[in-house]
N, C-alpha and C positions, 0 to 999 in steps of 0.2 A: 349328810345334811342333818342339822340339829332340829330341835323343837322350834316351830315358827310361833312367834309371839306378836300380837297386835298391840301397839302402844300409841301414844300421842306425842306430837312434836310441837313445842311452842315456837311459833315463827318469830316472835319478838314481843316487846312491850314498850310502852311509853310511860315516862314518869310525869305525873302532873303535880300540882301543888298539894294535893291531898292524899297521895298514895300512888299505887301502880295500876295502870289500866292494861290488861292483858289482851293481846290480839287473839282471834279465834285459833283454835288448835286444829291441826290436820292429822288424820290417821296415817300411820305407816307401819310396815311389817318388817321384822328383821329375824334372822336366823340366830338363835342363841349361841350356837357353837362356832359359827364363822361369820361374824359381821363383815360386811364389805362396803366399799364406796358405792356399789350399785344398788344396794337395798337399804342403806341408812344414809339419809342426807347429811352431808358434812359441809357446812357453810363456813369455810375458813377465812379469816381476816388477816392474820399476821404471818402465818407460815408460808403462804404463797410468795409474799414479798421478800421475806428474809431467807427462805430456803429453796423456793421454787416448787415445793410439793403442792399438790392440789386436792389431796384427800387425806383423811386421818389414817387410812390403811397404808397409803404411800409414806406418810410421816413416820410410821412405826418401823419403817425400813431405812430411815435416814437419820444418822447419828446427831446431826445438828438440829434437825426438826424435833427429835426426842428431847434434846436439851432445852428447847424453847417451847415445848408443848404446854408447860405450866402457864406461860403468858397467853397463849391462845385460849386456854380454859378460863383464865382470870378475866380477860377482856372481851370474850365472845360468848355471850349467854345464848346465842342461837345454836351453838355447838352442843349436841346431845352426846355426852360421853358415857352415859349409862350402859349402852350395849358393849362398850369397850373396857369397862372397869375390871374385867377378869384379867386383863393384860397388865403385868407388873409395871411397865413404864407409864401407862395411863393412870394407874392407882397412885404412883409416886407423884406424877405431875398434878393430879387432882388434889392431893393432900397439900402439896406445896402452894398451889393456887389458892386453896382455902386459907392457908396460913398467911399469905400475903394479903388476901382480902380482909382477913380479921385485923391485921395490923394497919392497913391503909384504906379501909372502907369509906371513910369520910372523904378522902382525896379522890378516890375512884368515883364515888357518886357525885362529887362536885364537878368532875370532868366529863364523865360519860354516863349514859343510862345503862344499867344492867340489873338483873334480878340478883338477890342476895345468894351468896354461897354459904355453906355450913360453917359455923364457928369452929375454928381450929387454932387454938392458942400456942401452937408450936413455934419455936424460935425461927426467925428468918435470918438469912445471911446478908448482912448489910452491904457486903461487897457486890451484891447483885442489884443494888438500888439503881445504878446507872442504866442497866438494861431494862429494868422495870419502868423507869421514868421515860426512856426513849420509846418503849412500846406503848405506854399510855399516851404520850404525845402523838405518836403515829395514828393510833386508833381515834383519838379525839379530833384530829384534823380530817379524818376520812369519814366521820359519822356526825350527824347533827345532834345537838344536845339542847334541851329546853332550858 
């Protein structure tokens, strides 16, 4: 068992006309060496529908879920990937999500509410736009937007 770390999880946020209003944070504890679905809340939106996985730990053992993980990160700001960033697949998905967010942040914010991702000016593959648009439409239909 690794070093236990106390952190905070943002439950969500609402966008109003003048900025972001953050909901209260709740504490949670995770094991730095072996995060798991039992000690790190994973609130998945896209992966359960498209792949059938119900946790980030399960997703990392599912090839299709790994290919779609960047979409989950991009459109689900309730998902805390920080405890998982040591995993190469999560790092790659996070970088890709940040690149797509940088390229399409105006469209994303016009369609759904989400907190900003870090600026990442890497090139995106335009062949993946269809899956991006489909996932954005799916998330937009399943969540309210002001």
